[in-house]
C-alpha positions as CSV (number, residue, x, y, z in Angstrom):
1,X,133.2,-7.4,134.1
2,X,135.3,-6.7,138.0
3,X,133.4,-4.8,140.6
4,X,133.6,-4.5,143.7
5,X,130.9,-3.4,146.8
6,X,131.9,0.0,148.9
7,X,130.3,2.7,150.5
8,X,130.8,5.7,148.2
9,X,132.1,9.2,149.7
10,X,128.8,11.8,150.0
11,X,130.7,14.8,148.7
12,X,127.5,16.7,148.0
13,X,124.4,17.4,150.7
14,X,122.3,16.3,146.7
15,X,124.0,13.1,146.1
16,X,121.0,11.2,147.5
17,X,118.2,13.6,145.9
18,X,116.3,14.2,142.9
19,X,116.1,17.8,141.5
20,X,113.1,19.1,142.0
21,X,111.9,22.8,139.9
22,X,110.6,25.7,142.3
23,X,107.7,27.3,140.5
24,X,108.8,30.6,141.4
25,X,112.1,30.7,139.8
26,X,112.8,33.8,138.0
27,X,116.0,32.5,136.2
28,X,116.9,29.1,135.3
29,X,115.1,25.8,136.5
30,X,114.6,27.2,140.3
31,X,116.3,24.0,141.5
32,X,119.4,25.9,142.5
33,X,121.7,23.2,140.8
34,X,124.9,23.7,138.5
35,X,123.2,22.7,135.4
36,X,123.1,24.8,132.2
37,X,119.7,26.0,133.2
38,X,121.1,27.7,136.3
39,X,125.1,28.2,136.3
40,X,124.7,31.2,133.3
41,X,122.7,33.3,135.8
42,X,124.2,32.4,139.2
43,X,126.4,34.7,140.9
44,X,129.4,32.8,142.0
45,X,132.4,34.9,142.8
46,X,134.9,34.8,139.7
47,X,138.6,34.6,140.7
48,X,140.4,34.7,137.4
49,X,143.8,32.0,137.4
50,X,146.8,34.4,136.0
51,X,147.9,31.6,133.3
52,X,150.3,33.3,131.9
53,X,152.8,32.7,135.0
54,X,154.4,29.6,134.6
55,X,157.5,30.7,135.8
56,X,158.6,29.2,139.3
57,X,162.2,31.0,139.2
58,X,161.1,33.3,142.3
59,X,159.3,30.8,144.0
60,X,162.2,28.5,143.8
61,X,164.5,30.7,145.1
62,X,164.2,29.7,149.2
63,X,161.9,32.3,150.3
64,X,158.7,31.1,151.8
65,X,156.1,31.7,149.9
66,X,153.2,34.7,150.6
67,X,149.7,34.0,151.3
68,X,147.3,34.7,148.3
69,X,144.4,36.4,147.9
70,X,143.2,32.6,146.6
71,X,144.0,31.3,149.4
72,X,142.0,33.9,151.6
73,X,139.5,33.4,149.2
74,X,139.1,30.1,149.4
75,X,139.1,29.6,153.0
76,X,136.6,32.5,154.1
77,X,134.4,30.7,151.3
78,X,134.8,27.1,153.3
79,X,134.9,29.0,156.5
80,X,131.0,30.7,155.5
81,X,129.8,27.4,154.0
82,X,130.7,25.4,157.4
83,X,129.0,28.5,159.5
84,X,125.8,27.6,157.4
85,X,126.1,24.4,158.6
86,X,126.7,22.6,155.1
87,X,128.8,19.5,156.2
88,X,127.8,16.6,157.5
89,X,130.0,17.1,160.5
90,X,132.8,19.1,162.0
91,X,135.9,18.0,160.9
92,X,137.9,20.2,163.3
93,X,136.4,18.0,166.0
94,X,138.0,14.9,164.9
95,X,140.9,12.9,166.5
96,X,144.1,13.3,164.4
97,X,147.5,12.1,165.7
98,X,151.1,11.3,164.2
99,X,152.0,7.5,164.6
100,X,155.0,7.5,166.3
101,X,158.3,6.4,163.7
102,X,160.5,7.3,161.1
103,X,157.2,8.7,158.7
104,X,155.2,10.0,161.1
105,X,152.1,8.8,159.3
106,X,149.0,10.5,160.6
107,X,146.0,8.9,161.8
108,X,142.5,10.8,161.1
109,X,139.6,9.0,163.7
110,X,136.4,9.7,161.9
111,X,133.8,7.2,162.5
112,X,130.9,8.6,161.1
113,X,132.1,9.4,157.7
114,X,131.0,6.2,156.1
115,X,128.0,5.1,158.3
116,X,125.1,7.2,156.4
117,X,125.3,5.5,152.9
118,X,124.4,1.9,151.8
119,X,127.4,0.3,149.8
120,X,127.1,0.8,145.7
121,X,128.4,-1.4,143.4
122,X,131.5,0.2,141.3
123,X,133.0,-1.4,137.8
124,X,136.9,-1.2,138.5
125,X,138.2,-3.1,135.6
126,X,137.9,0.2,133.3
127,X,139.9,3.3,134.5
128,X,138.2,5.0,131.5
129,X,134.5,4.7,131.5
130,X,132.0,7.6,129.9
131,X,130.4,9.9,131.4
132,X,126.5,8.7,132.6
133,X,124.0,12.2,133.0
134,X,121.8,9.5,134.7
135,X,124.5,9.3,138.0
136,X,125.2,11.6,140.2
137,X,127.7,14.0,138.9
138,X,128.3,17.5,140.0
139,X,125.6,19.2,137.7
140,X,123.2,18.0,140.4
141,X,125.1,19.7,143.5
142,X,123.6,23.1,145.0
143,X,125.0,26.4,144.2
144,X,125.3,27.0,147.8
145,X,127.8,24.3,148.1
146,X,129.8,26.0,145.7
147,X,132.4,28.7,146.5
148,X,133.9,30.6,143.4
149,X,134.5,30.3,139.4
150,X,138.0,30.1,137.9
151,X,137.0,31.9,134.8
152,X,133.5,33.3,133.0
153,X,133.3,31.1,130.3
154,X,129.9,29.5,129.4
155,X,131.3,26.3,131.2
156,X,133.6,27.5,134.1
157,X,135.9,25.1,136.3
158,X,134.6,25.6,140.0
159,X,135.4,25.3,143.3
160,X,132.9,23.4,146.0
161,X,132.8,22.3,149.3
162,X,133.1,18.7,149.7
163,X,130.3,18.3,152.6
164,X,132.6,14.8,153.6
165,X,135.8,16.8,154.6
166,X,138.7,14.7,155.8
167,X,140.5,18.3,156.7
168,X,140.0,21.9,157.3
169,X,139.0,23.7,153.9
170,X,138.6,20.3,151.6
171,X,137.4,21.9,148.3
172,X,136.8,20.4,144.8
173,X,138.1,21.7,141.6
174,X,136.0,20.9,138.9
175,X,137.5,21.6,135.6
176,X,134.7,23.0,133.1
177,X,132.1,21.4,135.0
178,X,129.0,21.9,132.6
179,X,131.2,20.0,129.9
180,X,130.9,16.8,131.9
181,X,133.8,15.6,131.2
182,X,134.7,11.6,132.7
183,X,137.2,11.2,135.2
184,X,140.5,11.4,132.9
185,X,143.4,13.5,133.1
186,X,144.0,15.9,129.8
187,X,146.6,18.2,129.5
188,X,144.4,21.2,130.0
189,X,142.7,20.0,133.5
190,X,145.8,19.2,134.5
191,X,148.0,22.5,134.2
192,X,144.7,24.4,135.8
193,X,145.2,22.0,139.2
194,X,148.9,22.8,139.1
195,X,148.1,27.1,138.8
196,X,145.7,26.4,141.7
197,X,148.6,25.0,144.0
198,X,151.0,27.4,142.9
199,X,148.5,30.4,143.6
200,X,147.3,28.9,146.5
201,X,151.1,29.9,147.5
202,X,150.7,27.7,151.0
203,X,152.9,24.6,151.0
204,X,150.5,22.9,153.2
205,X,147.5,23.0,150.3
206,X,147.9,19.8,148.5
207,X,145.6,18.7,145.4
208,X,144.8,15.1,144.8
209,X,143.8,12.7,142.0
210,X,142.2,9.5,142.2
211,X,141.7,7.3,138.8
212,X,138.8,5.2,138.3
213,X,139.8,1.9,139.8
214,X,141.8,3.8,142.2
215,X,139.0,4.6,144.7
216,X,137.3,7.7,142.7
217,X,133.9,7.0,143.3
218,X,132.0,10.1,141.1
219,X,132.9,9.4,137.2
220,X,132.7,13.4,137.0
221,X,136.2,15.3,136.3
222,X,137.6,16.5,139.7
223,X,140.6,17.2,142.0
224,X,140.5,17.2,145.4
225,X,142.4,19.5,148.0
226,X,142.4,20.0,151.7
227,X,145.1,21.7,154.2
228,X,147.1,20.0,156.3
229,X,149.5,21.6,158.5
230,X,152.5,18.9,158.8
231,X,154.2,17.3,155.7
232,X,152.9,14.3,154.2
233,X,154.9,11.1,155.2
234,X,155.4,10.3,151.5
235,X,157.1,14.1,151.3
236,X,160.1,12.8,153.7
237,X,160.5,10.0,151.7
238,X,164.2,9.3,150.5
239,X,164.0,9.1,146.3
240,X,166.7,8.0,143.6
241,X,166.7,10.2,140.6
242,X,165.9,8.2,137.0
243,X,166.1,10.4,134.8
244,X,166.2,14.9,133.9
245,X,164.0,15.1,130.9
246,X,164.4,18.6,129.0
247,X,161.0,20.2,128.8
248,X,159.7,22.5,125.6
249,X,161.2,25.6,127.5
250,X,164.2,24.2,127.9
251,X,163.7,23.6,131.7
252,X,164.3,20.1,133.2
253,X,162.0,18.0,134.8
254,X,163.3,15.6,137.3
255,X,162.1,12.0,137.4
256,X,162.6,9.9,140.6
257,X,161.1,7.1,142.6
258,X,160.3,6.7,146.2
259,X,162.4,4.4,148.7
260,X,161.4,2.8,151.3
261,X,158.2,3.5,151.2
262,X,155.3,0.9,151.4
263,X,153.9,2.2,147.8
264,X,156.0,2.5,144.7
265,X,155.6,6.0,142.9
266,X,157.6,8.2,140.9
267,X,158.5,11.7,141.9
268,X,158.1,14.6,139.1
269,X,160.0,18.1,140.1
270,X,160.7,21.3,138.6
271,X,162.6,24.4,138.8
272,X,161.4,26.7,136.6
273,X,158.6,25.9,133.9
274,X,155.2,24.5,135.4
275,X,153.7,24.1,132.1
276,X,157.0,21.6,131.4
277,X,155.9,19.7,134.8
278,X,152.3,19.3,133.7
279,X,153.0,18.1,130.3
280,X,155.3,15.3,131.8
281,X,152.7,14.2,134.6
282,X,149.7,14.4,132.3
283,X,151.6,12.2,129.6
284,X,152.4,9.8,132.2
285,X,148.6,10.1,133.8
286,X,146.9,9.5,129.9
287,X,149.6,6.6,129.2
288,X,148.4,5.2,132.4
289,X,144.8,5.7,131.4
290,X,145.1,4.0,128.2
291,X,146.9,1.1,129.6
292,X,144.5,0.3,131.8
293,X,146.3,1.2,135.0
294,X,144.7,2.8,138.1
295,X,146.5,5.6,139.7
296,X,146.9,8.2,142.3
297,X,148.4,11.5,142.5
298,X,149.5,14.0,145.0
299,X,150.3,17.8,144.3
300,X,152.1,19.2,146.7
301,X,155.3,22.1,146.9
302,X,152.8,24.6,145.8
303,X,152.4,22.7,142.5
304,X,156.5,21.9,142.2
305,X,156.4,18.4,143.0
306,X,154.3,15.9,142.3
307,X,153.8,12.1,143.2
308,X,152.4,9.5,140.7
309,X,151.2,5.8,142.3
310,X,150.2,3.5,139.9
311,X,148.3,0.8,142.3
312,X,146.4,-2.3,142.0
313,X,144.3,-2.3,145.2
314,X,140.9,-2.8,144.0
315,X,141.4,-5.2,142.0
316,X,143.1,-7.4,144.9
317,X,140.1,-6.7,146.8
318,X,137.7,-7.8,144.3
319,X,139.6,-10.6,143.8
320,X,140.0,-11.8,147.4
321,X,143.3,-11.2,147.7
322,X,143.0,-8.8,150.9
323,X,142.9,-9.8,154.2
324,X,139.9,-9.7,156.3
325,X,142.0,-7.9,159.0
326,X,142.4,-5.3,156.6
327,X,139.0,-5.3,155.0
328,X,137.5,-4.8,158.8
329,X,139.5,-1.4,158.6
330,X,137.3,-0.5,155.9
331,X,140.5,2.1,154.7
332,X,139.7,3.2,151.1
333,X,143.5,3.3,149.7
334,X,143.1,6.9,147.7
335,X,145.6,9.7,147.2
336,X,145.2,10.8,150.9
337,X,145.7,7.8,152.3
338,X,148.6,6.5,150.2
339,X,150.7,9.7,151.0
340,X,150.5,8.9,154.7
341,X,147.2,10.7,155.8
342,X,145.2,7.9,156.9
343,X,141.5,8.3,158.0
344,X,140.3,5.4,160.1
345,X,136.8,4.6,160.8
346,X,136.9,2.4,164.5
347,X,138.6,4.2,167.6
348,X,140.4,0.7,168.1
349,X,142.1,1.0,164.9
350,X,142.9,4.6,165.8
351,X,144.2,3.8,169.1
352,X,146.1,0.9,168.4
353,X,147.7,2.2,165.3
354,X,151.3,1.9,164.8
355,X,154.1,2.5,162.1
356,X,154.3,-1.3,161.3
357,X,150.1,-1.4,160.6
358,X,150.3,1.8,158.6
359,X,153.1,0.0,156.5
360,X,151.2,-3.2,156.3
361,X,147.6,-1.3,155.0
362,X,149.3,0.4,152.4
363,X,151.6,-2.1,151.2
364,X,148.5,-4.0,150.1
365,X,148.4,-0.9,147.4
366,X,151.6,-1.1,145.9
367,X,152.4,-3.0,142.4
368,X,154.8,-5.8,143.0
369,X,158.6,-4.7,142.0
370,X,158.1,-6.4,138.4
371,X,155.1,-4.6,137.6
372,X,156.3,-1.3,138.9
373,X,159.4,-1.8,136.4
374,X,156.9,-2.5,133.7
375,X,154.8,0.9,134.5
376,X,157.7,2.8,134.9
377,X,159.0,2.0,131.1
378,X,155.6,3.2,130.0
379,X,156.0,6.4,131.5
380,X,159.6,7.0,130.5
381,X,158.4,6.3,126.8
382,X,155.3,8.7,127.4
383,X,157.2,11.5,128.4
384,X,159.5,10.8,125.1
385,X,162.4,8.9,126.7
386,X,162.8,5.2,125.1
387,X,165.3,4.8,128.4
388,X,166.7,6.9,131.0
389,X,169.0,9.2,129.6
390,X,170.7,10.3,132.7
391,X,170.8,8.2,135.4
392,X,172.0,8.8,139.2
393,X,172.5,6.4,142.0
394,X,172.5,8.8,144.6
395,X,169.5,9.4,147.1
396,X,167.7,12.2,147.8
397,X,166.9,12.4,151.5
398,X,164.2,15.1,151.9
399,X,164.2,16.8,155.3
400,X,162.4,15.6,158.1
401,X,161.5,18.9,159.7
402,X,157.8,20.7,160.2
403,X,159.2,24.2,160.0
404,X,160.9,23.3,156.7
405,X,158.3,21.5,154.5
406,X,160.2,19.3,151.8
407,X,160.8,21.7,148.3
408,X,158.5,19.5,147.9
409,X,151.3,-3.9,128.3
410,X,147.9,-3.3,129.8
411,X,147.2,-4.6,133.0
412,X,145.2,-8.1,132.8
413,X,142.3,-8.3,134.7
414,X,139.4,-11.4,135.3
415,X,136.8,-10.6,133.1
416,X,133.1,-12.1,134.1
417,X,134.0,-11.7,138.2
418,X,131.8,-10.1,140.6
419,X,132.7,-9.7,144.2
420,X,130.8,-8.0,147.2
421,X,131.8,-6.8,150.5
């Protein structure tokens, strides 16, 4: 078994607590939890996602998206929880700077985000692990941490705050919360994440996903999301088109690979059908899961552009292959960090951060070129291709502008090895 010791992110104020029942409850168990006993009688607001609108033609017309009711609801509810003191710190007071250089990596100083928890052992040699109801999961969070439901089923998908936010509006999207799904991508849940990105209608709102083995610390299916009014560095990276795939609705999904970026990754884009894009990416993620390859995902450009990063950092960490210099930074390279928004815990690192430093940290995450080519072949096969049917050697360089965002074999692991840091 391959494991690492790390400080888990506290996403709920109930993460360290045992649930206690109240004798004065009129309905449910009285613990104000999100379990089967309480959620059906809760008064969470309902926002009904418009799932029948999957055509992106209007959004692709070049017009700036109009802010939506979902955008206003999410931020209104999030600010209400901030005013009620539910967050562990005021993220708006954290120092943030753009690191000078070609890509403009974004550094945030958050000295307290990791100090209030003990290191916990995590198994990182299995991307797919069964759900364990005895460990912390999202049915144990308080209803005051919930913002709204996305449907009125018996096991609704919900949006909750992350009490250790990285940025303004940092939330968790938890599909079918009472079904207690483990942290693994499926077609239905991934499409829901794209619907949320589309309906938020704000290019500064992105969603991220971390698999087990790629710095997900809670094995209960969830996505993260927040607002950042800057382009992520990865959104500005040049790409090279690999293939154009015909979707089920006779639309095209373009698959490219990142160029000149510290972490190798694949970019999926679509002009019209959200469902075709979702199917292509979800199939790719499911393939990586089955082949035990950890990965991170960034959903950007209102759901039209998705970047998939297969990675190996946790494995290198457990095997002692990461330098002490990088270990001392305590950077956990998950979806946000890999995309170029790096949370630093020490003022020294923040003040001395350079593009060369950011590049060196993120390069530790990337697969080798040889391994990446193998994984790329898996992905192309997963989306229905034995080999690329359309190769283009041209490089697509996204606009580097703040006023125009970018349109936007199983891996072997060492057994019986436990490394603690």
